[in-house]
Wavefront OBJ file of the C-alpha trace (Angstrom):
o trace
v 0.000 0.000 0.000
v 1.314 3.440 -0.902
v 1.873 5.723 2.054
v 0.094 8.605 0.252
v -3.158 6.655 0.333
v -3.925 7.260 3.991
v -7.368 8.591 4.745
v -5.860 11.832 6.034
v -3.787 12.441 2.908
v -6.735 11.708 0.618
v -9.018 14.061 2.577
v -6.386 16.811 2.547
v -5.985 16.403 -1.201
v -9.733 16.628 -1.830
v -10.033 19.647 0.484
v -7.214 21.415 -1.325
v -8.825 20.747 -4.711
v -12.179 22.093 -3.501
v -10.568 25.227 -2.066
v -8.619 25.888 -5.256
v -11.745 25.386 -7.381
v -13.841 27.685 -5.193
v -11.177 30.404 -5.365
v -10.900 30.010 -9.124
v -14.677 30.182 -9.597
v -14.917 33.316 -7.444
v -11.988 35.097 -9.072
v -9.897 34.748 -5.911
v -12.528 36.319 -3.658
v -11.931 34.608 -0.322
v -15.231 35.694 1.226
v -17.282 34.291 -1.650
v -15.150 31.139 -1.826
v -15.657 30.529 1.897
v -19.410 30.997 1.524
v -19.432 28.544 -1.379
v -17.539 26.016 0.737
v -19.773 26.534 3.775
v -16.930 27.684 6.022
v -15.951 31.012 7.552
v -13.426 33.266 5.821
v -11.184 32.865 8.877
v -11.226 29.075 8.441
v -10.458 29.433 4.730
v -7.460 31.645 5.474
v -6.226 29.132 8.071
v -6.533 26.300 5.550
v -4.737 28.334 2.856
v -1.830 28.997 5.222
v -1.740 25.300 6.107
v -1.665 24.419 2.387
v 1.337 26.693 1.842
v 3.311 24.821 4.491
v 3.106 21.553 2.546
l 1 2 3 4 5 6 7 8 9 10 11 12 13 14 15 16 17 18 19 20 21 22 23 24 25 26 27 28 29 30 31 32 33 34 35 36 37 38 39 40 41 42 43 44 45 46 47 48 49 50 51 52 53 54
C-alpha cells in the first residue's frame, strides 16, 4: 500500500482541490469562496496557510 493513500492524505488532497476550485470560480474572492464552501473566511485563510506549508 502506498503511504500517500492514507485517509488523512486523501481528505487533505480533496479539500485542497475544492478550495482551489472555489477560489478560481470566485476570481480569488476569499469571502465568496468561503461561503461557497460553507466555512468562515477565517477558516479558509487558516486552511490556505496550512496548504502553503506543505
